[in-house]
NUVEXLUM-127098 format. One record per atom (N, C-alpha, C, CB): residue in one letter; x, y, z. Coordinates in steps of 0.02 Angstrom, whole numbers, padded with zeros to 5 digits, always signed. Glycine has a CB too. Layout:
REM residues N
AXYZ...
//
This chain:
REM residues 225
M-03228+01521-01931M-03214+01526-01851M-03187+01445-01850M-03295+01547-01790N-03223+01420-01870N-03199+01336-01874N-03161+01319-01894N-03225+01294-01897K-03162+01349-01958K-03117+01340-01998K-03035+01354-02006K-03142+01361-02032S-03050+01412-01969S-02971+01440-01949S-02958+01399-01896S-02960+01523-01924K-03015+01385-01835K-02971+01337-01783K-02943+01279-01818K-03016+01306-01720T-02976+01238-01847T-02973+01189-01887T-02904+01186-01914T-03023+01196-01935K-02878+01245-01959K-02822+01247-02003K-02760+01265-01936K-02835+01313-02073Q-02775+01303-01899Q-02731+01292-01830Q-02700+01237-01804Q-02764+01303-01781K-02747+01216-01789K-02736+01126-01761K-02719+01095-01806K-02796+01081-01734I-02715+01091-01850I-02686+01061-01920I-02594+01063-01918I-02720+01119-01994G-02605+01151-01935G-02537+01189-01936G-02505+01176-01862G-02548+01276-01954L-02520+01170-01806L-02500+01143-01742L-02461+01066-01734L-02566+01142-01704S-02510+01037-01773S-02491+00950-01773S-02427+00947-01836S-02578+00889-01804L-02428+00990-01871L-02379+00958-01928L-02298+00994-01906L-02412+00987-02023I-02316+01049-01855I-02256+01093-01820I-02232+01033-01764I-02289+01181-01775I-02272+01002-01737I-02253+00975-01667I-02217+00896-01725I-02345+00961-01589L-02250+00865-01748L-02247+00807-01802L-02176+00836-01819L-02313+00803-01871L-02141+00899-01882L-02083+00913-01880L-02042+00911-01822L-02082+00959-01901V-02059+00946-01779V-01993+00932-01716V-01983+00883-01682V-01992+00970-01664I-02035+00843-01673I-02023+00759-01647I-01973+00727-01729I-02132+00701-01632T-01973+00733-01782T-01941+00714-01815T-01852+00746-01818T-01985+00720-01865I-01860+00802-01792I-01788+00827-01783I-01731+00809-01723I-01798+00896-01778V-01779+00799-01710V-01760+00777-01611V-01730+00700-01607V-01854+00773-01546V-01793+00665-01653V-01769+00605-01680V-01705+00579-01720V-01811+00594-01712Y-01695+00644-01779Y-01654+00641-01805Y-01592+00661-01782Y-01669+00658-01844L-01590+00700-01729L-01542+00726-01695L-01502+00694-01651L-01563+00767-01669K-01551+00624-01640K-01543+00586-01565K-01521+00516-01611K-01631+00579-01501Y-01527+00494-01665Y-01490+00456-01679Y-01468+00460-01731Y-01505+00414-01670S-01444+00504-01778S-01412+00523-01816S-01329+00505-01790S-01436+00591-01827G-01329+00526-01726G-01264+00519-01690G-01203+00615-01697G-01219+00433-01745I-01265+00642-01716I-01219+00712-01746I-01229+00732-01669I-01257+00778-01823L-01251+00721-01611L-01255+00786-01538L-01168+00764-01508L-01345+00759-01450G-01134+00685-01540G-01095+00681-01506G-01031+00722-01531G-01092+00621-01493Y-01048+00735-01594Y-00987+00786-01624Y-00971+00860-01616Y-00992+00786-01688M-01025+00855-01543M-01021+00928-01516M-00974+00947-01471M-01075+00946-01485T-00937+00886-01443T-00905+00876-01401T-00824+00888-01431T-00928+00814-01375S-00826+00876-01490S-00752+00931-01534S-00771+00921-01601S-00652+00899-01527L-00721+00993-01608L-00745+01033-01672L-00715+00985-01743L-00705+01125-01668E-00660+00982-01719E-00630+00943-01784E-00675+00889-01810E-00559+00907-01766Q-00734+00833-01767Q-00767+00810-01783Q-00840+00823-01813Q-00756+00788-01751L-00866+00888-01796L-00918+00933-01811L-00890+00937-01895L-00918+01013-01756K-00811+00998-01896K-00796+01001-01949K-00808+00935-01994K-00739+01024-01944A-00770+00896-01973A-00779+00827-02023A-00847+00797-02032A-00736+00765-01995Y-00890+00826-02015Y-00974+00814-02032Y-01007+00845-02059Y-01014+00810-01992I-00986+00887-02061I-01031+00979-02119I-00976+00951-02166I-01016+01109-02082E-00919+00943-02157E-00890+00954-02250E-00894+00881-02276E-00789+00986-02265G-00916+00834-02256G-00928+00763-02282G-01000+00767-02333G-00940+00706-02210F-01032+00841-02326F-01109+00845-02373F-01078+00888-02423F-01190+00887-02332G-00992+00887-02443G-00974+00914-02494G-01001+00976-02502G-00985+00879-02541S-01044+00990-02566S-01070+01059-02602S-01120+01077-02575S-01086+01060-02673K-01145+01004-02525K-01228+01052-02481K-01188+01074-02396K-01334+00963-02458A-01130+01088-02396A-01122+01093-02313A-01121+01146-02304A-01066+01067-02275Y-01132+01202-02360Y-01167+01262-02345Y-01244+01263-02314Y-01167+01296-02405I-01279+01226-02351I-01337+01206-02321I-01379+01166-02261I-01346+01191-02354V-01328+01094-02231V-01314+01094-02177V-01297+01125-02133V-01295+01073-02176F-01245+01176-02139F-01237+01221-02086F-01287+01271-02070F-01183+01253-02094F-01329+01305-02102F-01389+01318-02101F-01433+01312-02057F-01407+01297-02134I-01448+01217-02074I-01512+01213-02040I-01477+01205-01983I-01568+01158-02060L-01416+01168-01957L-01391+01150-01892L-01416+01225-01847L-01297+01131-01896Q-01367+01273-01886Q-01373+01341-01832Q-01458+01354-01841Q-01315+01428-01862L-01512+01326-01882L-01570+01383-01896L-01631+01313-01840L-01596+01404-02022I-01590+01254-01813I-01621+01199-01792I-01588+01251-01689I-01577+01094-01838S-01519+01253-01704S-01505+01294-01619S-01547+01334-01599S-01445+01340-01609I-01575+01379-01638I-01644+01413-01624I-01704+01381-01592I-01668+01435-01684I-01711+01362-01650I-01785+01340-01645I-01789+01279-01562I-01807+01290-01738I-01731+01216-01561I-01770+01183-01505I-01677+01163-01479I-01845+01103-01532A-01628+01200-01492A-01579+01196-01446A-01528+01171-01406A-01591+01203-01430P-01548+01116-01433P-01496+01068-01396P-01437+01090-01426P-01504+00986-01404I-01406+01138-01478I-01340+01110-01516I-01337+01206-01492I-01339+01064-01624P-01262+01218-01483P-01236+01286-01447P-01222+01319-01516P-01159+01279-01389S-01268+01358-01549S-01238+01401-01598S-01173+01423-01600S-01268+01451-01600N-01122+01464-01557N-01078+01474-01551N-01045+01435-01575N-01070+01486-01511V-01026+01364-01548V-00991+01301-01555V-00972+01321-01627V-01036+01226-01542T-01039+01307-01658T-01056+01246-01722T-01028+01347-01761T-01185+01185-01736A-01036+01389-01754A-01028+01449-01782A-00936+01433-01780A-01070+01521-01734V-00894+01400-01737V-00806+01410-01733V-00799+01329-01794V-00755+01397-01615A-00835+01301-01786A-00840+01245-01840A-00864+01286-01887A-00887+01179-01827G-00877+01306-01914G-00917+01325-01977G-00847+01381-02007G-01011+01372-01957A-00827+01421-01952A-00773+01460-02017A-00696+01415-01999A-00759+01575-02002M-00716+01368-01997M-00640+01355-01996M-00663+01293-02070M-00597+01315-01897I-00711+01305-02114I-00721+01276-02158I-00755+01322-02196I-00744+01221-02147F-00780+01366-02197F-00834+01432-02238F-00770+01522-02252F-00930+01460-02147G-00723+01495-02186G-00702+01562-02146G-00739+01618-02108G-00675+01597-02186M-00722+01661-02084M-00766+01699-02051M-00800+01726-02057M-00758+01721-02030W-00813+01761-02129W-00873+01798-02164W-00911+01763-02181W-00864+01834-02215G-00898+01695-02189G-00942+01629-02227G-00975+01608-02152G-00881+01550-02275S-00938+01593-02125S-00980+01584-02055S-01042+01631-02020S-00928+01589-02005F-00985+01688-02033F-01040+01745-01966F-01109+01757-02014F-00992+01856-01939I-01094+01763-02093I-01148+01794-02119I-01230+01711-02125I-01107+01836-02212I-01192+01662-02121I-01238+01607-02141I-01282+01602-02065I-01192+01529-02168T-01245+01593-02020T-01238+01604-01944T-01313+01633-01930T-01169+01662-01920T-01274+01714-01937T-01314+01780-01928T-01407+01784-01965T-01258+01843-01974L-01390+01741-02021L-01450+01712-02068L-01493+01666-02034L-01424+01673-02130A-01461+01614-02016A-01499+01548-01999A-01518+01580-01900A-01427+01454-02014I-01484+01625-01862I-01497+01646-01783I-01582+01681-01809I-01419+01721-01739I-01566+01725-01886I-01628+01786-01873I-01698+01755-01892I-01616+01861-01926C-01686+01696-01939C-01733+01660-01965C-01774+01614-01910C-01701+01623-02017G-01707+01581-01884G-01734+01538-01829G-01791+01568-01777G-01674+01518-01789S-01768+01625-01742S-01801+01697-01706S-01858+01705-01717S-01776+01760-01725A-01846+01717-01792A-01923+01737-01818A-01985+01681-01854A-01909+01793-01878I-01948+01611-01865I-01992+01537-01847I-02046+01565-01776I-01921+01455-01814V-01992+01562-01725V-01996+01535-01656V-02058+01602-01625V-01900+01533-01611F-02031+01660-01651F-02083+01741-01639F-02135+01729-01652F-02074+01809-01681S-02137+01691-01740S-02208+01665-01756S-02258+01642-01736S-02210+01636-01780L-02228+01567-01712L-02258+01518-01674L-02283+01532-01647L-02240+01484-01648S-02247+01554-01575S-02276+01586-01524S-02316+01640-01534S-02234+01602-01485R-02326+01689-01573R-02384+01745-01574R-02447+01702-01618R-02353+01831-01620I-02431+01649-01662I-02486+01637-01684I-02538+01591-01636I-02470+01612-01745Y-02496+01526-01626Y-02521+01471-01577Y-02532+01492-01498Y-02466+01413-01580G-02492+01546-01479G-02502+01578-01402G-02490+01533-01340G-02578+01603-01393K-02502+01543-01286K-02470+01518-01226K-02459+01461-01234K-02500+01525-01169A-02527+01430-01253A-02536+01348-01232A-02487+01328-01302A-02638+01308-01230F-02468+01332-01340F-02420+01312-01403F-02352+01333-01344F-02431+01373-01499T-02337+01385-01332T-02268+01397-01309T-02253+01364-01250T-02254+01464-01299E-02303+01342-01183E-02295+01296-01138E-02262+01228-01173E-02363+01287-01107K-02288+01196-01212K-02252+01148-01246K-02170+01151-01258K-02284+01148-01307F-02138+01197-01263F-02060+01202-01269F-02040+01249-01202F-02035+01240-01350V-02075+01297-01166V-02067+01332-01119V-02059+01288-01037V-02123+01378-01129S-02045+01290-01007S-02053+01248-00948S-02074+01318-00903S-01977+01198-00922Q-02144+01295-00847Q-02165+01345-00803Q-02122+01398-00767Q-02195+01314-00759N-02069+01353-00754N-02014+01409-00703N-01996+01461-00727N-01945+01386-00682S-01959+01455-00818S-01954+01500-00848S-01990+01542-00868S-01935+01489-00874L-02044+01532-00894L-02110+01570-00912L-02131+01622-00840L-02181+01503-00931K-02121+01587-00781K-02129+01643-00734K-02076+01677-00719K-02154+01625-00676K-02009+01673-00726K-01939+01700-00717K-01915+01760-00768K-01891+01638-00726Y-01956+01739-00838Y-01926+01805-00896Y-01994+01835-00907Y-01883+01777-00985E-02064+01802-00899E-02129+01826-00928E-02123+01909-00907E-02202+01782-00891N-02119+01896-00857N-02119+01995-00799N-02071+02049-00823N-02081+01989-00699L-02006+01993-00834L-01954+02057-00859L-01961+02059-00918L-01878+02054-00848I-01985+02020-00989I-01999+02045-01040I-02062+02092-01042I-02002+01996-01078N-02129+02095-01013N-02176+02116-01025N-02168+02185-00964N-02232+02059-01024S-02118+02200-00949S-02106+02253-00894S-02117+02317-00936S-02027+02250-00856S-02110+02385-00927S-02110+02448-00949S-02051+02443-00978S-02120+02501-00902K-01983+02420-00965K-01925+02418-01003K-01914+02355-01031K-01871+02437-00967G-01958+02340-01057G-01957+02277-01088G-01899+02266-01152G-02031+02267-01113E-01895+02326-01193E-01855+02326-01242E-01772+02328-01218E-01878+02382-01282I-01787+02354-01184I-01703+02374-01146I-01684+02300-01118I-01706+02444-01064T-01726+02267-01063T-01709+02192-01040T-01705+02137-01086T-01755+02170-00994I-01759+02150-01160I-01734+02107-01208I-01673+02125-01239I-01777+02099-01255A-01649+02188-01266A-01574+02178-01300A-01515+02177-01236A-01556+02251-01359L-01547+02164-01173L-01453+02145-01121L-01463+02074-01115L-01436+02187-01016M-01535+02055-01142M-01529+01973-01110M-01513+01947-01205M-01634+01928-01055L-01498+01958-01218L-01515+01943-01292L-01410+01949-01295L-01588+02023-01350L-01401+02008-01280L-01327+02046-01283L-01296+01969-01255L-01310+02135-01220F-01294+01970-01178F-01257+01922-01128F-01270+01853-01156F-01284+01927-01046P-01204+01807-01146P-01229+01733-01153P-01255+01713-01122P-01200+01691-01156F-01270+01722-01034F-01315+01688-00999F-01369+01657-00982F-01318+01700-00984F-01422+01709-01037F-01505+01715-01035F-01521+01642-01108F-01540+01828-01065P-01556+01614-01093P-01589+01562-01142P-01635+01585-01228P-01648+01528-01086D-01599+01626-01251D-01609+01648-01327D-01687+01619-01345D-01543+01608-01384D-01694+01544-01342D-01742+01523-01373D-01798+01522-01319D-01726+01461-01407I-01792+01527-01270I-01850+01541-01223I-01868+01641-01262I-01812+01530-01110I-01813+01667-01238I-01848+01733-01261I-01888+01759-01314I-01812+01766-01265N-01870+01720-01367N-01889+01724-01448N-01974+01704-01425N-01836+01652-01514F-01989+01635-01385F-02045+01622-01370F-02093+01673-01334F-02037+01573-01341L-02040+01714-01269L-02080+01746-01253L-02099+01813-01254L-02081+01731-01220V-02066+01844-01315V-02048+01891-01347V-02125+01885-01413V-01957+01878-01372G-02146+01830-01442G-02179+01807-01467G-02247+01815-01436G-02155+01759-01476L-02268+01799-01363L-02331+01833-01322L-02324+01909-01310L-02339+01798-01247S-02283+01952-01298S-02283+02001-01290S-02315+02050-01326S-02241+02004-01285G-02334+02115-01319G-02347+02163-01356G-02297+02183-01417G-02357+02211-01313M-02239+02156-01429M-02197+02197-01455M-02213+02152-01526M-02117+02205-01419S-02196+02216-01594S-02193+02197-01656S-02148+02161-01657S-02190+02239-01699F-02138+02145-01713F-02080+02091-01750F-02026+02128-01778F-02110+02045-01815K-02051+02204-01805K-02014+02240-01826K-01965+02282-01766K-02055+02275-01869K-01972+02275-01721K-01953+02325-01662K-01909+02270-01623K-02028+02361-01611Y-01930+02196-01633Y-01900+02146-01608Y-01823+02122-01651Y-01956+02094-01607F-01845+02136-01723F-01790+02122-01771F-01736+02165-01784F-01814+02112-01828I-01754+02213-01755I-01697+02293-01744I-01656+02268-01670I-01759+02396-01724I-01689+02233-01647I-01660+02219-01596I-01626+02170-01619I-01696+02209-01544L-01646+02121-01620L-01586+02053-01634L-01548+02062-01687L-01615+01979-01650I-01571+02113-01720I-01486+02137-01770I-01430+02195-01731I-01513+02192-01862L-01446+02213-01665L-01400+02250-01650L-01375+02221-01604L-01412+02307-01641T-01409+02154-01574T-01373+02124-01506T-01325+02044-01526T-01449+02104-01441R-01363+02012-01594R-01345+01941-01594R-01281+01938-01646R-01412+01891-01618P-01255+01975-01660P-01202+01977-01739P-01130+01974-01688P-01210+02077-01808W-01138+02015-01608W-01069+02041-01605W-01061+01929-01570W-01049+02143-01529E-01054+01900-01539E-01058+01869-01509E-01032+01794-01570E-01122+01886-01471I-01063+01795-01635I-01058+01756-01688I-01002+01782-01703I-01110+01754-01738L-00984+01844-01722L-00925+01897-01760L-00852+01857-01726L-00935+02006-01728I-00869+01859-01674I-00787+01821-01616I-00803+01754-01607I-00772+01855-01516A-00841+01723-01618A-00846+01656-01614A-00824+01637-01691A-00921+01632-01587S-00835+01659-01769S-00805+01656-01810S-00751+01664-01822S-00821+01671-01831A-00737+01737-01791A-00620+01780-01786A-00605+01706-01783A-00566+01847-01677M-00625+01678-01711M-00594+01621-01684M-00588+01552-01717M-00624+01612-01631G-00633+01548-01747G-00626+01495-01786G-00583+01507-01847G-00688+01474-01803S-00600+01549-01881S-00558+01547-01914S-00475+01593-01933S-00597+01544-01947A-00477+01602-01874A-00409+01587-01842A-00386+01662-01853A-00357+01522-01882S-00446+01717-01883S-00423+01774-01884S-00394+01822-01838S-00456+01793-01901I-00412+01792-01782I-00379+01827-01721I-00346+01783-01692I-00422+01860-01671T-00279+01784-01690T-00209+01750-01648T-00223+01755-01581T-00132+01789-01660V-00211+01693-01549V-00228+01705-01465V-00163+01662-01439V-00320+01666-01430P-00126+01717-01400P-00072+01636-01385P-00076+01604-01312P+00024+01654-01393L-00061+01535-01320L-00081+01478-01279L-00105+01493-01207L-00024+01432-01274W-00056+01551-01190W-00083+01577-01114W-00151+01609-01112W-00034+01635-01083I-00147+01656-01144I-00218+01673-01159I-00276+01629-01165I-00218+01701-01213W-00287+01584-01210W-00306+01505-01205W-00319+01478-01151W-00261+01465-01225G-00278+01462-01120G-00275+01437-01061G-00323+01500-01001G-00186+01425-01049I-00324+01571-01005I-00349+01605-00963I-00433+01603-00990I-00308+01675-00958I-00441+01603-01037I-00494+01589-01075I-00525+01510-01038I-00466+01586-01161I-00499+01450-01057I-00531+01388-01040I-00552+01409-00974I-00486+01322-01042A-00487+01429-00921A-00521+01426-00857A-00573+01473-00835A-00476+01430-00813V-00560+01518-00863V-00642+01579-00848V-00705+01552-00891V-00629+01679-00887S-00706+01536-00941S-00750+01468-00960S-00784+01422-00925S-00719+01429-00986I-00739+01401-00897I-00758+01346-00819I-00797+01365-00799I-00718+01336-00757V-00772+01430-00753V-00792+01462-00692V-00858+01479-00726V-00744+01525-00661L-00890+01514-00770L-00942+01555-00800L-00994+01498-00814L-00917+01600-00869I-00982+01446-00820I-01005+01378-00828I-01033+01376-00785I-00970+01327-00835I-00989+01334-00741I-01000+01329-00667I-01054+01382-00619I-00929+01338-00640N-01041+01449-00634N-01073+01493-00602N-01132+01531-00633N-01029+01531-00582S-01155+01506-00700S-01199+01507-00747S-01267+01537-00709S-01205+01435-00780N-01297+01502-00694N-01358+01506-00651N-01353+01550-00580N-01377+01433-00635K-01315+01574-00550K-01276+01642-00523K-01258+01705-00545K-01228+01631-00510I-01246+01679-00599I-01220+01768-00632I-01286+01802-00665I-01149+01765-00711E-01320+01724-00707E-01392+01766-00727E-01441+01780-00674E-01435+01727-00778D-01437+01754-00608D-01473+01777-00557D-01458+01859-00542D-01456+01730-00497K-01390+01882-00559K-01381+01929-00528K-01377+01991-00589K-01322+01914-00481L-01363+01967-00635L-01394+01993-00703L-01473+02028-00716L-01393+01931-00745T-01496+01951-00689T-01573+01988-00671T-01594+02034-00658T-01602+01977-00637K-01561+02037-00555K-01575+02091-00532K-01548+02151-00568K-01559+02088-00472I-01508+02154-00585I-01466+02234-00627I-01503+02248-00681I-01377+02228-00663I-01517+02205-00721I-01596+02223-00786I-01633+02240-00766I-01639+02177-00826K-01650+02218-00674K-01736+02239-00635K-01720+02318-00633K-01759+02199-00530A-01664+02324-00600A-01645+02388-00544A-01641+02440-00617A-01547+02378-00483I-01633+02438-00673I-01587+02480-00731I-01677+02529-00744I-01540+02410-00826
//
């Protein structure tokens, strides 16, 4: 028993050290500054040459585990480099792997570990939804809509009684759609007139400004289902 606890403590310490290392790297490498420009992000990834695929995969993986990087934005940049299907496949694999890692860590190390990454407010807000009698539908809807925090959902599902097999199926059915759209837009596989871009930008601004209100309304709708 003591050996098991010791192994868990060592594992937890290594994970925390890894997270700190990644956060420090993200802060001082300047990569977060590239997120404001697709061209800069594209140039940064391309700068790694033949290793660009690996770097892109790691960026997408980090976006799920630590979440300061929007995976949809990087998917667009990836599509500009690797094409629609290249970006789609790499991003989908990274997101599924990242979700599996977060789920497993939360399942193994429990609530005390999760609370290091998820605030008490978020914990209270989403825990009851996920653990409700309609938890599977709730999780699927939250992963499908872009207004919910996917990283937090991964942690909390790990604390629930849901098996990873069932969660994996939900991930496969919900996550690829927005990735496919972002990848298609980045690769210019979808040709959008300038006036439609204007509408998309205007709608995006409105959605960002009102994201909390929209999330609250969607939460009420999900509860009512």
